[in-house]
C-alpha positions in Angstrom: -114.3 124.8 165.0 -112.1 122.8 162.8 -112.7 119.5 161.6 -110.6 116.9 159.7 -111.8 114.2 157.6 -110.1 111.0 158.6 -110.8 107.6 157.1 -112.8 105.3 159.5 -110.7 102.4 160.6 -107.5 104.0 159.7 -105.6 101.2 161.2 -107.4 98.5 159.4 -106.7 100.6 156.2 -103.0 100.6 156.9 -102.7 96.8 156.9 -100.3 95.0 156.8 -97.4 97.4 157.9 -99.9 99.8 160.0 -100.4 100.6 163.6 -101.9 97.8 166.1 -105.6 97.3 165.4 -107.5 98.2 168.4 -109.4 95.7 170.4 -112.9 97.1 169.8 -112.4 97.3 166.1 -111.1 93.2 166.4 -114.2 92.6 168.3 -116.3 94.4 165.9 -115.0 92.4 162.9 -115.1 88.9 164.9 -118.7 89.6 165.8 -119.7 90.4 162.2 -117.9 87.1 161.0 -119.7 85.1 163.8 -123.0 86.8 162.5 -122.3 86.1 158.8 -121.3 82.5 159.7 -124.5 82.0 161.7 -126.6 83.1 158.8 -124.8 80.9 156.2 -125.4 77.8 158.3 -128.8 78.7 159.1 -129.7 79.3 155.5 -128.4 75.8 154.7 -130.2 74.2 157.3 -133.7 76.2 156.4 -133.1 75.0 153.1 -132.5 71.3 154.1 -135.5 71.4 156.5 -137.6 72.0 153.4 -136.1 68.6 152.3 -137.0 67.0 155.6 -134.1 67.4 157.9 -135.0 68.1 161.4 -132.4 69.1 164.4 -133.0 65.4 165.9 -131.8 63.8 162.6 -128.9 66.6 162.2 -127.9 65.8 165.9 -127.8 61.8 165.0 -126.2 62.4 161.7 -123.1 64.1 163.1 -123.0 62.5 166.5 -123.8 65.7 168.8 -126.5 66.0 171.4 -129.7 67.6 170.5 -129.5 70.4 172.9 -126.0 71.5 171.4 -127.5 71.7 168.0 -130.2 73.7 169.2 -127.5 76.1 170.8 -125.5 76.3 167.8 -128.8 77.0 165.7 -130.3 79.6 168.0 -127.8 82.6 167.9 -124.5 83.6 166.6 -121.7 81.7 168.8 -118.0 81.5 168.6 -118.0 78.1 166.4 -114.8 76.3 166.1 -113.7 75.2 162.6 -114.6 71.5 163.4 -118.1 72.7 164.7 -118.7 74.5 161.3 -117.3 71.6 159.2 -119.8 69.3 161.4 -122.6 71.3 160.7 -122.2 72.0 156.8 -121.3 68.2 156.4 -124.2 67.3 158.4 -126.9 69.7 156.9 -125.8 69.5 153.3 -123.0 67.3 152.8 -120.9 70.5 151.8 -117.5 72.2 152.8 -117.0 75.7 153.2 -115.3 77.7 150.5 -113.1 80.6 152.0 -112.9 84.1 150.0 -112.1 87.3 151.9 -112.3 90.9 151.1 -111.4 94.5 152.4 -114.2 96.4 154.0 -112.8 99.1 152.2 -113.3 97.8 148.4 -117.0 96.9 149.2 -119.6 99.2 147.5 -121.7 100.9 149.9 -125.4 100.2 150.4 -127.3 102.9 151.7 -130.7 102.1 150.8 -133.3 99.5 151.5 -135.5 97.0 150.0 -138.7 98.8 151.1 -139.9 99.6 147.5 -140.1 95.7 147.1 -142.0 95.5 150.4 -144.4 98.2 149.7 -145.3 96.9 146.3 -146.0 93.4 147.5 -148.5 95.0 150.3 -150.2 96.6 147.6 -150.6 93.1 146.1 -152.1 91.8 149.4 -154.3 95.1 149.9 -153.6 95.0 153.6 -152.9 98.6 155.0 -153.5 99.2 158.9 -154.6 103.0 158.4 -154.4 105.5 155.9 -153.4 108.3 158.0 -150.5 106.7 159.7 -149.4 104.6 156.7 -148.1 102.0 159.1 -148.4 98.2 157.9 -150.0 95.5 159.7 -148.0 92.7 160.9 -149.6 90.3 158.5 -149.1 92.7 155.8 -145.5 93.0 156.4 -145.2 89.3 157.0 -146.9 88.5 153.6 -144.7 91.3 151.8 -141.6 89.9 153.4 -142.7 86.6 152.3 -143.4 87.5 148.9 -140.2 89.5 148.4 -138.2 86.4 149.9 -139.7 84.4 146.9 -138.9 86.9 144.4 -135.0 86.6 145.6 -134.8 82.7 145.6 -133.7 82.9 141.6 -131.2 85.6 142.8 -129.8 83.7 145.6 -129.5 80.3 143.6 -127.9 82.1 140.9 -125.3 83.7 143.3 -124.2 80.3 144.6 
């Protein structure tokens, strides 16, 4: 059997004068962007919640109904640019700075942060069983919380 190594997403790599980009590929990148925008807005909202912002206050601040705010902050959606602008202004008084990059110029991350989690679990001494090595949910939650706290200075420096 012969095989050939073709680059994944060749239509995207051939930009700007390449062949048409197939609909499934466009849908993939659209959903990926929705998730990134949602996570960005949700991070801003969670940070503002620590300073006392509530969904009710946010709804009054931007003149939208509370159920609409709940829907926007519940799951990634196809938000308009106006909605993204309203949410960022209402949450943190900020505007979105745009930057784009090619998926082919990004470094590949084929690893996990599991080593940080296991070291945190050892600190909390909460292991479910020795024979399976499975972590209890409370140990995993504690480890994830500890890892998130360690990453706060890194995230703040990146912004």
